[in-house]
Structures are given as structure tokens and as C-alpha cells.
N, C-alpha and C positions, 0 to 999 in steps of 0.2 A: 517481301517479308524478310526481315533481318533478325538474326539470332544474336542477342547481346548476352555477355556474361552476367550471371546473377550476382556476383560478389560473394563474400564470405557469409556464412551462416550468422555470425555475430552481428555483422553490419545490417543484414536484413532484419534481424530480430530487434535491434535497437531502434531502427528507423520505422518500424511498423507502428501503425496507429494504436493497435491493441496494447503494445508494450508501453507506449506513452500514457494511455488511459490507466493502465495498471499502476504505474508509478505515481500518477496523480492521486488515485484512490488510496494507495498505501500511505501517502503523505497526509491526506485528509483524515484517514482513519487513525493515524498516529497522533495527529493534533487533537482529534476528538477524544481519543483515549486518555491523553494527558489532561485535557480540559475536564473530563468526567472525574478523573482521580483528584484533581486539584479542587474542584467545586464540591465533591462529595466528601472529601476528607475533613473539611472544616478547619484546616490548619493553615498557618502561613507557609509560604513556599520554602522558607528556611528550615521548617520542621519536617518536611517530607524527604525521606531518604532517596539517595540516587537509585537504589534498587527498586523502590516503588515507582519512580519516574520511568526507569528503563523498562520495567515490566508493563506498565500501562502503554508505553510507546509500542512495544512489541505486540501486545494483544490488539491494540487499535490498528496497527499496520497489517496484522494478519486478517482482521475483519475486512479491511480495504482490499487486500489481495483476494480474499474469498469472494467478495461481491463481484469482482470482475472476472474471476476464473472458475466459478462454480458451474456445474453442468446446466443449471437453469439460466444462468446469465448468458450462456452460449446457445440457448434454445435447443438443448438436448435432454430435457426432462422426460 
């Protein structure tokens, strides 16, 4: 049995499968949030303000984050 160094906390976190899954779900949520805003606004893209776009990306990204990190997603309900 050999003992190997674990590496830094940051490296372990970034290379973990859960972190990769979280980043993917945040991206999907942000895209879905933007798509929802775009299609529900009924306006051309040029008439939607940057603030509205940014807000929809943030809210969608939060939902993606919540889906992967909620207690129920980790079987702790």
C-alpha cells in the first residue's frame, strides 16, 4: 500500500466529476433562461436590454446550480 499526495484542494475540486456536472448544468440553465426570456418577450433581440439578458442568464444559471447541489439531488432529503 502506497500513500500518494492528494494535491491541492482546488485541483481536487476542479477535477471532480460533481464539479464538471455542476458547470454543465449551470451552462444549460443559463442558456435555457436566456431562451425563455427571448421567446417569451416577443421582441427582437435588438430590443431586449443587456440587463434583461444578464438577469435571465444569472437566474437560469442559479437553477442549474440548484439542481445539482440541492439536498435532494444528493440523496439527503
